C-alpha positions in Angstrom: 0.0 11.4 -16.4 1.1 15.7 -16.0 0.1 14.7 -12.1 2.4 12.1 -11.9 5.0 14.0 -13.4 4.6 17.5 -10.8 4.9 15.5 -8.0 8.3 13.6 -9.3 9.6 17.3 -9.8 8.1 18.5 -6.4 8.9 16.0 -4.1 11.5 16.6 -1.5 14.0 15.8 0.8 12.0 16.4 4.0 13.8 16.0 7.5 12.4 18.5 9.8 8.5 18.2 10.7 5.4 19.7 12.8 4.9 17.9 16.0 1.2 16.7 14.5 0.6 13.1 14.8 0.7 11.6 11.0 -3.4 9.5 11.1 -2.7 5.9 10.5 -4.9 5.9 7.4 -2.2 7.9 5.6 0.3 5.7 6.6 -1.6 2.9 5.5 -2.5 4.6 2.5 2.0 5.5 1.5 2.3 1.8 2.4 -0.6 0.2 0.1 1.3 2.4 -2.5 4.5 0.7 -1.9 2.7 -2.6 -2.3 1.7 -1.7 -5.8 5.3 -1.5 -7.5 6.7 -3.9 -10.0 8.9 -6.8 -8.8 11.2 -9.7 -10.1 9.2 -13.0 -10.0 6.0 -10.7 -8.6 8.1 -11.9 -5.3 7.0 -8.7 -3.3 10.5 -9.0 -1.3 9.5 -6.4 0.9 8.8 -6.0 4.4 7.7 -2.4 6.1 7.6 -2.1 10.3 6.1 0.8 11.3 7.5 3.0 14.1 5.6 5.4 16.3 6.0 4.9 19.6 8.4 7.8 20.8 9.6 5.2 23.1 11.0 2.6 20.7 12.2 5.1 18.5 14.2 6.9 20.8 16.1 3.0 21.7 16.5 2.4 17.9 18.3 5.5 17.6 20.3 5.2 20.2 21.6 1.7 19.9 22.0 3.0 16.2 24.2 6.3 17.1 26.5 3.6 19.6 26.9 1.7 16.5 27.9 4.3 14.9 30.0 6.4 16.8 32.2 2.6 16.9 32.1 2.2 13.0 34.1 5.8 13.8 36.4 5.3 16.3 37.5 2.1 14.3 38.4 3.9 11.5 40.3 6.4 14.3 37.8 9.3 14.1 35.9 11.0 17.1 32.1 10.9 17.4 31.4 14.6 20.3 28.2 14.2 22.0 26.8 17.2 20.1 27.3 15.0 16.4 25.8 12.0 18.4 23.2 13.8 19.4 22.2 14.8 16.3 21.8 11.7 14.4 19.8 10.4 17.1 17.6 13.4 16.8 17.2 12.8 13.1 15.2 9.7 13.9 13.9 9.5 16.9 12.0 13.0 16.4 10.1 11.7 13.1 6.4 11.2 13.9 6.6 8.0 12.4 9.9 5.7 11.3 9.0 3.4 8.5 12.2 0.5 8.3 12.3 -1.2 5.0 13.3 -4.6 4.8 13.8 -7.2 2.2 13.2 -11.0 2.4 14.6 -13.8 -0.3 10.9 -15.3 0.4 9.6 -15.6 -3.4 12.5 -15.6 -4.8 14.7 -18.0 -6.5 17.5 -20.4 -4.5 20.4 -21.6 -6.9 23.2 -23.6 -6.2 25.6 -21.5 -7.1 26.8 -18.1 -5.0 26.8 -16.1 -8.3 23.5 -16.3 -9.6 22.1 -16.0 -5.5 23.6 -13.2 -5.7 22.0 -12.1 -8.8 18.4 -12.7 -7.4 19.5 -10.5 -4.1 20.1 -7.8 -6.7 16.8 -8.3 -7.8 15.3 -8.3 -4.3 17.1 -4.7 -3.8 15.5 -3.1 -7.0 12.7 -4.1 -5.7 12.3 -2.7 -2.2 13.7 0.5 -4.1 10.5 0.1 -6.1 8.7 0.2 -3.8 10.2 2.9 -1.7 10.1 5.3 -4.6 5.9 4.5 -4.8 5.5 5.2 -0.6 7.6 8.4 -1.1 5.6 9.7 -4.1 2.5 8.8 -2.4 3.4 10.3 0.3 4.3 13.7 -1.0 0.5 13.2 -3.0 -0.9 12.9 0.8 0.9 16.2 1.9 2.8 14.4 4.1 6.9 14.9 4.2 9.5 11.6 3.7 13.3 11.5 3.3 14.8 8.0 2.7 17.9 7.0 5.3 20.2 4.5 4.1 21.9 4.3 7.7 20.0 0.9 9.4 21.7 -1.1 6.5 25.1 -0.1 8.3 23.9 -1.5 11.3 22.0 -4.4 10.6 22.7 -6.5 13.7 21.7 -3.6 16.2 18.6 -2.7 14.2 17.4 -6.5 14.3 18.2 -7.1 18.0 16.3 -3.9 19.0 13.1 -4.7 17.0 13.5 -8.9 17.4 13.4 -8.6 13.7 13.7 -12.0 12.1 16.8 -13.8 10.6 14.9 -14.4 7.4 14.2 -10.4 7.1 17.0 -7.5 6.5 16.3 -4.5 7.4 17.5 -2.3 4.8 16.5 1.3 4.9 14.4 4.4 6.9 11.8 6.5 5.5 11.2 9.2 7.9 7.4 10.6 7.9 5.4 13.5 8.9 3.9 16.7 8.0 6.8 19.1 6.8 8.4 22.2 9.0 10.8 22.8 5.9 10.7 23.5 2.2 14.0 22.5 0.9 15.6 23.8 -1.6 15.4 22.3 -5.3 18.6 20.2 -5.5 20.7 20.1 -8.6 20.2 17.3 -11.4 22.2 15.8 -13.5 21.2 16.9 -17.3 19.8 14.0 -19.4 22.5 14.0 -22.1 25.1 13.5 -18.9 22.8 10.1 -18.3 21.3 9.3 -20.9 23.0 8.0 -24.2 20.6 6.6 -27.1 21.1 5.7 -30.5 19.1 8.1 -32.6 21.3 11.2 -30.5 24.7 10.0 -32.1 26.1 9.2 -28.6 27.9 6.1 -27.4 29.6 5.3 -24.1 33.4 5.9 -23.5 
């Protein structure tokens, strides 16, 4: 247990990586760890796509960069070339990109939208648990990783570039590599700010 708690406390979001290649067996190890996460109805509604080819990562990053700039343009904001390239490089230069996707396969089907949306919420919760397993396993293997939500904002772009089937939804990236930085410890809320327990004599509101 102390080792697990240490890993939870020490893990950081690493965005800069060495050019060193990540062995395929380590990538497989972290994905196996992800698959051991709990899930609603044991549906295991996660699908992962591993991107290591430089040309594929660049093509996807460029397409996402265009989608991002187009979204901002709708809000009347301009994206200069440097800003766009910085966004693109964050994904294109990661040694490994793992695209985390969700699927409703294995989850229950209801005739009404309300309950069906609840099932989708269960899929998202399950995927989040799998991604946390993945991040902790990467840390344990000496790798740096960072969770990026960007694919969720341009799902159709990601789907088109990678030819992802309709039953699978792109949700997030985990960038993976050997760390080239040591991020500082982030500020976290105190337990008393986010946990309310009767024995402590506190209540919501």
